[in-house]
C-alpha positions in Angstrom: -27.5 -96.7 27.0 -30.6 -94.6 27.9 -33.5 -96.2 29.5 -36.7 -95.8 27.5 -40.1 -97.0 28.8 -41.7 -95.9 25.6 -40.1 -96.5 22.1 -38.8 -93.4 20.3 -41.0 -91.9 17.6 -44.2 -93.9 18.4 -47.2 -93.6 16.2 -50.0 -95.1 18.2 -53.6 -94.4 17.1 -55.3 -93.2 20.3 -58.6 -92.1 18.8 -59.7 -95.1 16.7 -61.5 -96.4 19.8 -62.1 -93.1 21.6 -65.9 -93.9 21.8 -65.0 -97.1 23.6 -62.7 -95.4 26.1 -65.3 -92.6 26.8 -68.0 -95.2 27.3 -65.8 -97.2 29.7 -65.0 -94.0 31.6 -68.7 -93.0 31.7 -69.5 -96.5 33.1 -66.9 -96.2 35.8 -68.1 -92.7 36.8 -71.7 -94.0 36.9 -70.7 -97.0 39.1 -68.8 -94.6 41.4 -71.9 -92.4 41.8 -74.2 -95.4 42.4 -71.8 -96.8 45.0 -71.5 -93.4 46.8 -75.3 -93.0 46.9 -76.0 -96.6 48.0 -73.4 -97.2 50.6 -71.6 -93.9 51.1 -68.1 -93.4 52.4 -66.4 -94.9 55.4 -65.8 -91.5 57.1 -62.9 -91.3 59.5 -62.8 -89.3 62.8 -62.4 -86.0 61.0 -65.8 -86.3 59.4 -67.6 -88.6 61.9 -66.6 -86.8 65.1 -64.8 -88.3 68.1 -62.6 -87.6 71.1 -58.9 -86.6 71.2 -56.8 -87.7 74.1 -53.5 -86.0 74.8 -51.2 -88.3 76.7 -47.8 -87.8 78.4 -45.2 -90.3 79.6 -41.6 -90.4 80.5 -41.1 -93.5 78.3 -40.4 -93.3 74.6 -43.6 -93.6 72.6 -44.2 -96.8 70.7 -47.2 -96.0 68.4 -47.6 -99.6 67.3 -47.8 -100.9 70.9 -50.3 -98.1 71.8 -52.5 -99.1 68.8 -52.3 -102.8 69.5 -53.4 -102.2 73.1 -56.3 -99.9 72.3 -57.6 -102.3 69.6 -58.6 -104.7 72.3 -61.2 -102.2 73.4 -63.0 -102.4 70.1 -63.6 -98.7 69.8 -63.6 -98.5 66.0 -61.4 -96.0 64.2 -58.3 -94.9 66.2 -55.4 -92.7 65.1 -52.3 -92.1 67.1 -49.5 -89.6 66.4 -46.5 -88.5 68.4 -46.2 -84.8 69.2 -42.8 -83.2 68.9 -41.9 -79.8 70.4 -38.4 -78.4 71.0 -39.6 -77.1 74.3 -40.4 -80.6 75.7 -38.1 -82.0 78.3 -36.0 -85.1 77.4 -38.3 -87.3 79.5 -41.5 -85.7 78.2 -43.1 -87.8 75.4 -46.5 -86.7 74.2 -49.0 -88.3 71.9 -52.4 -87.4 70.4 -54.9 -90.3 70.3 -58.2 -89.8 68.4 -61.1 -92.2 68.9 -64.2 -92.1 66.8 -67.5 -91.2 68.3 -69.4 -94.2 69.5 -72.9 -94.9 68.2 -75.5 -92.6 69.7 -72.9 -90.6 71.6 -71.3 -87.2 70.7 -68.3 -88.1 72.8 -66.9 -91.2 74.4 -68.0 -91.7 78.0 -65.8 -91.3 81.0 -65.9 -95.1 81.5 -64.3 -95.6 78.1 -61.7 -93.0 78.9 -60.8 -94.8 82.1 -60.6 -98.1 80.3 -58.3 -96.6 77.7 -56.0 -95.2 80.4 -55.8 -98.6 82.2 -55.1 -100.3 78.9 -52.3 -97.9 77.9 -50.7 -98.3 81.3 -49.9 -101.9 80.5 -47.6 -100.4 77.8 -46.4 -97.3 79.7 -47.1 -97.5 83.4 -46.7 -93.8 84.1 -48.8 -92.5 81.2 -51.4 -89.8 82.0 -54.1 -88.1 80.0 -53.4 -84.4 80.0 -56.5 -83.4 78.2 -59.7 -84.9 76.7 -61.5 -83.0 73.9 -64.5 -84.0 71.8 -65.6 -83.0 68.3 -69.4 -83.4 67.7 -71.2 -84.3 64.5 -72.1 -80.6 63.8 -68.4 -79.6 63.5 -67.8 -82.8 61.4 -70.6 -81.9 59.1 -69.1 -78.5 58.6 -65.7 -80.1 57.7 -67.4 -82.3 55.0 -69.0 -79.2 53.5 -65.8 -77.2 53.6 -63.9 -80.1 52.0 -66.4 -80.4 49.2 -66.2 -76.6 48.5 -62.4 -76.8 48.4 -62.5 -79.5 45.7 -65.1 -77.6 43.7 -63.2 -74.4 43.9 -60.0 -76.1 42.8 -61.8 -77.5 39.7 -63.4 -74.1 39.0 -60.0 -72.4 39.2 -58.6 -74.9 36.7 -61.5 -74.2 34.3 -60.7 -70.5 34.4 -56.9 -71.0 34.0 -57.2 -73.3 31.0 -59.8 -71.1 29.4 -57.5 -68.1 29.7 -54.4 -69.9 28.5 -55.9 -71.9 25.6 -59.5 -71.9 24.4 -62.8 -72.9 26.1 -62.8 -76.3 24.4 -59.5 -77.1 26.1 -61.0 -75.9 29.4 -64.0 -78.2 29.1 -61.7 -81.2 28.2 -59.4 -80.6 31.1 -62.2 -80.1 33.6 -64.0 -83.2 32.3 -60.8 -85.2 33.0 -60.5 -83.8 36.5 -64.2 -84.6 37.3 -63.5 -88.1 36.0 -60.5 -88.5 38.3 -62.2 -87.2 41.4 -65.3 -89.3 40.9 -63.3 -92.5 40.3 -61.2 -91.9 43.4 -64.3 -91.3 45.6 -65.9 -94.3 43.9 -63.0 -96.7 44.8 -63.0 -95.5 48.4 -66.8 -96.1 48.5 -66.7 -99.5 46.9 -63.8 -100.8 49.1 -65.0 -98.9 52.2 -61.5 -97.5 52.9 -61.4 -94.9 55.6 -62.0 -91.4 54.2 -60.6 -88.5 56.2 -59.1 -85.0 55.6 -55.8 -86.6 54.4 -57.8 -88.1 51.4 -59.2 -84.6 50.6 -55.5 -83.4 50.5 -54.9 -86.4 48.1 -57.8 -85.4 45.9 -56.5 -81.8 45.6 -53.0 -83.2 44.8 -54.5 -85.5 42.2 -56.3 -82.6 40.5 -52.9 -80.8 40.3 -51.1 -83.9 38.9 -53.7 -84.7 36.3 -53.8 -81.0 35.2 -50.1 -81.0 34.8 -50.2 -84.0 32.4 -53.2 -82.5 30.5 -51.5 -79.1 30.0 -48.4 -80.8 28.6 -50.5 -82.6 26.0 -52.6 -79.6 25.2 -49.6 -77.4 24.9 -48.2 -79.7 22.2 -51.6 -79.9 20.5 -51.7 -76.1 20.2 -48.2 -76.0 18.8 -48.9 -78.6 16.2 -52.2 -77.0 15.2 -50.2 -74.0 14.2 -47.5 -76.0 12.5 -49.7 -78.5 10.6 -52.7 -76.4 9.4 -53.7 -78.8 6.7 -53.7 -82.0 8.8 -57.0 -83.3 10.2 -57.5 -82.5 13.9 -57.5 -86.1 14.9 -54.1 -86.7 13.2 -52.6 -83.6 14.9 -53.8 -84.8 18.3 -52.6 -88.3 17.7 -49.2 -86.9 16.8 -49.1 -84.6 19.9 -49.9 -87.4 22.3 -47.3 -89.6 20.8 -44.7 -86.8 21.1 -45.4 -86.3 24.8 -46.1 -90.0 25.6 -42.5 -90.8 26.7 -42.6 -87.8 29.2 -46.0 -88.8 30.4 -45.2 -92.4 31.1 -41.8 -91.7 32.6 -43.3 -89.1 35.0 -46.1 -91.5 36.1 -43.8 -94.5 36.6 -41.2 -92.6 38.6 -44.0 -91.1 40.8 -45.5 -94.5 41.3 -42.2 -96.1 42.3 -41.9 -93.6 45.2 -45.6 -94.0 46.2 -45.5 -97.8 46.2 -42.4 -97.7 48.4 -44.3 -95.4 50.8 -47.4 -97.6 50.7 -45.4 -100.8 51.6 -43.0 -99.2 54.1 -44.9 -96.1 55.4 -47.2 -97.8 57.9 -50.9 -97.6 58.5 -51.1 -93.9 59.3 -50.4 -92.7 55.7 -51.6 -95.8 53.8 -55.0 -94.4 52.9 -53.4 -91.2 51.6 -50.8 -93.1 49.6 -53.4 -95.4 48.1 -55.4 -92.4 47.0 -52.3 -91.0 45.4 -51.4 -94.2 43.6 -54.9 -94.6 42.2 -55.0 -90.9 41.3 -51.7 -91.1 39.3 -53.0 -94.1 37.3 -56.5 -92.6 36.5 -54.9 -89.1 36.0 -52.5 -90.4 33.4 -55.3 -92.3 31.7 -57.7 -89.4 31.7 -55.1 -87.0 30.2 -54.7 -89.2 27.2 -58.1 -90.8 26.7 -60.6 -88.5 28.3 -59.4 -84.9 28.0 -58.1 -85.3 24.5 -61.2 -87.3 23.3 -63.5 -84.5 24.7 -61.4 -81.9 22.9 -61.6 -83.8 19.6 -65.4 -83.9 19.8 -65.7 -80.3 20.7 -63.4 -79.2 17.9 -60.9 -76.3 18.2 -59.8 -73.2 16.3 -57.2 -74.1 13.7 -55.7 -70.8 12.6 -54.6 -68.4 15.3 -53.2 -65.9 12.7 -56.8 -64.8 12.0 -59.0 -63.2 14.7 -62.1 -65.1 15.7 -64.7 -63.3 17.8 -66.3 -66.6 18.8 -63.3 -68.4 20.3 -60.6 -67.6 22.7 -59.7 -64.3 24.2 -56.8 -61.9 24.6 -55.0 -64.3 26.9 -55.2 -67.4 24.6 -51.6 -67.1 23.3 -50.0 -66.3 26.7 -47.6 -69.0 27.9 -47.6 -69.5 31.7 
């Protein structure tokens, strides 16, 4: 017996309350913007600046013990990662410890470095600091700007791709869904004050790709059915298209969430923020593909008969399948 998360041949009406869903999404986007402007994001070391300590010890690295020891110093955000290199000796164990910049200082003082060394020696008596490097607020500001440009370029590339493959109405619907997903993800990080670093930017770009994949599957079926059912109302065609792809959409999202939840529970603190962003992104991405992108497309309207040229819609790439 095959497992089905969605009954076969569903006929749900997705557009009878489309105004309510769009209103709800608009409210969440507005709340996200207000939260971002009022309290901002809890930037991590990548965006706030800080100091990187490279340590070396003959003892096997225990990241949890290192973190527990350093937390006693109350230095704020600290990330610890073990460095692996095939050229290392068997008794050479290296870690990278990043400590956020302290208030009013571009880098942590030598006193704090000495205290950190003494504290870590309670865990690994032979530990030494091989290098100490600091990243100031100017470099961190450039990282914020570069990260924002990366997200905007990704959304712009999506706009062009969907426009070439479908019609401009499809492109606007898809980009509207992507902006919705990115704003809601940034909003939840702002509201909950979860640490926001470069890993979260990677998660945002992944969310853009995931949401786009769901949206393109739905739009592909919409385009097929528009050619097949030329006398049906646009709303009926879109309802049918979403129902036909609903099983695939739900199965993909659920299986992805199962893997992400396992990583969130068992993966440890280092990747927890990234995984949380991915879980949230999969949920809002699935929602936006059905209730935001499609609802925007319905309101914009779309060309119904591709057998007749129309100088005002589409282009020479509209019928190309990627």
